[in-house]
C-alpha positions in Angstrom: -34.2 -77.8 1.6 -32.5 -74.6 1.3 -29.5 -73.9 3.2 -29.2 -70.5 4.7 -25.9 -68.9 4.9 -24.7 -67.1 7.9 -24.2 -63.3 7.7 -20.7 -62.1 6.8 -18.5 -61.6 9.7 -16.3 -58.9 8.1 -17.0 -55.2 8.7 -15.8 -52.2 6.8 -13.0 -50.4 8.6 -12.8 -46.6 8.8 -9.1 -46.7 9.6 -7.9 -46.2 6.0 -10.0 -43.1 5.6 -9.0 -41.8 9.0 -5.3 -42.4 8.1 -5.7 -40.2 5.0 -7.4 -37.5 7.0 -4.7 -37.7 9.7 -1.8 -37.5 7.2 -3.5 -34.5 5.5 -3.9 -32.7 8.8 -0.3 -33.4 9.8 1.0 -32.1 6.5 -1.1 -28.9 6.7 0.2 -28.2 10.2 3.8 -29.1 9.2 3.9 -26.8 6.1 2.2 -24.0 8.0 4.9 -24.2 10.7 7.6 -24.3 8.0 6.1 -21.2 6.4 5.9 -19.3 9.7 9.4 -20.2 10.7 11.0 -19.5 7.3 9.1 -16.3 6.5 11.3 -13.2 6.6 8.3 -10.9 6.5 7.8 -8.0 4.2 10.4 -5.3 4.2 9.7 -1.8 2.9 12.2 -0.5 0.4 12.6 3.2 0.9 14.8 3.6 -2.2 13.3 4.5 -5.5 14.2 2.6 -8.6 15.4 4.8 -11.5 14.5 3.5 -14.9 17.3 3.8 -17.5 16.2 3.4 -21.1 19.0 2.6 -23.5 18.7 4.4 -26.8 16.5 7.3 -27.7 16.3 10.5 -25.7 17.8 10.6 -22.2 16.0 11.8 -19.1 17.0 15.2 -17.7 17.1 14.5 -13.9 18.1 18.1 -13.2 15.1 19.7 -14.9 12.4 19.9 -12.1 9.9 22.0 -14.2 7.3 19.2 -14.3 7.2 18.8 -10.5 5.2 22.1 -10.4 2.2 19.9 -10.8 2.8 18.2 -7.4 0.8 19.8 -4.6 -0.8 18.5 -1.4 0.2 14.8 -2.1 -1.5 15.0 -5.5 -0.7 13.2 -7.6 0.4 10.3 -5.4 4.0 9.2 -5.5 3.5 6.3 -7.9 1.7 8.7 -10.4 4.2 11.5 -10.0 6.6 9.2 -11.8 5.1 10.5 -15.0 6.4 14.0 -14.4 9.7 13.4 -16.1 11.3 15.4 -18.9 13.7 14.6 -21.7 17.0 16.4 -22.2 17.0 19.8 -23.9 13.5 20.7 -22.7 12.5 24.2 -21.6 9.3 25.2 -19.9 7.0 27.6 -21.8 4.3 28.0 -19.1 4.1 26.9 -15.5 1.5 24.4 -14.2 -2.1 25.1 -15.2 -4.6 23.5 -12.9 -7.8 23.1 -15.0 -10.3 22.7 -12.1 -8.7 25.2 -9.7 -8.8 22.5 -6.9 -12.5 21.6 -7.3 -13.1 18.0 -8.1 -10.6 15.7 -9.9 -7.0 16.7 -10.0 -5.8 18.0 -13.4 -2.5 19.7 -14.2 -0.9 20.6 -17.5 2.5 22.1 -18.4 3.7 23.4 -21.8 7.3 22.9 -23.1 9.5 23.3 -26.1 12.3 21.0 -27.1 14.7 20.7 -30.0 13.6 17.1 -30.6 11.0 16.0 -33.2 7.6 14.5 -32.2 8.7 10.9 -32.9 11.7 11.1 -30.6 9.6 12.9 -27.9 6.7 10.4 -28.0 9.1 7.4 -28.0 10.8 8.9 -24.9 7.5 8.9 -23.0 6.4 5.5 -24.4 9.6 3.8 -23.3 9.9 5.5 -19.9 6.3 5.4 -18.8 5.7 1.8 -19.8 8.9 0.9 -17.9 7.3 2.6 -14.9 4.1 0.6 -15.1 2.0 3.0 -17.2 -0.2 1.4 -19.9 -0.4 3.1 -23.3 -4.1 3.1 -24.2 -4.5 5.8 -26.9 -2.3 7.1 -29.7 -3.3 10.2 -31.7 -6.0 12.8 -31.0 -9.2 13.8 -32.7 -7.5 16.9 -34.1 -4.7 14.8 -35.7 -1.9 16.1 -33.5 0.6 13.4 -32.3 -0.5 12.3 -28.8 0.0 9.4 -26.4 -2.3 8.8 -23.4 -1.2 6.5 -20.6 -3.2 5.1 -17.7 -2.1 3.8 -14.3 -3.8 2.9 -11.0 -2.8 5.3 -8.3 -2.0 4.4 -4.7 -4.9 6.7 -3.8 -7.6 4.3 -5.3 -8.1 6.2 -8.5 -7.0 5.7 -12.1 -4.7 8.4 -13.4 -4.1 9.5 -17.0 -0.8 11.0 -18.3 -1.0 12.6 -21.7 1.7 13.9 -24.0 0.5 16.1 -26.9 2.8 17.6 -29.6 1.0 20.9 -30.3 3.3 22.1 -33.2 6.6 21.1 -34.7 9.2 22.7 -37.0 12.8 22.2 -38.0 13.8 23.9 -34.7 11.9 21.3 -32.6 8.5 20.7 -31.0 6.1 22.6 -28.7 4.3 20.1 -26.6 2.3 19.7 -23.4 2.3 17.2 -20.6 -1.0 16.7 -18.7 -1.6 14.5 -15.6 -5.1 14.1 -14.4 -7.2 11.9 -12.1 -9.8 9.9 -13.8 -13.2 10.1 -12.2 -13.6 6.3 -11.9 -12.3 4.5 -8.9 -10.2 1.3 -9.2 
């Protein structure tokens, strides 16, 4: 004869799984409350940080010639940071707006300085990269010394800042600074 065994009297409890779920929920609520209570919020800093590059050419804070490109909130404030000039720079021609206000913003200025092209380009490379600009091109198709920088503007567009040394001699360099809005949105 075969003997039959009675069914097991133990059941699987859901309490361990429920405990894990309950502990997770309590931790989530607890850390959320800590975050809300400890949060100081975001404070807007109205001061502007001035970048100081040690070595190389100094920035001429009193020369406002490059700000001639600023009009009607173009370029935006975070892009206007590229409109800086090294010491001993004189304006040759005022701002030239390539598109006369139609389409993308484009402004160029022409200057002369007693510094060589290497020192001039190093000034822009050091200062603009410190201000968040990305150097993406060096040299031009015509062989003139040139740096092109790119940065996302607060207006939703990419912007390009270009420094081109047009000619150089023992007396210094003639060069141009151009800031323009790239047609592609961020």
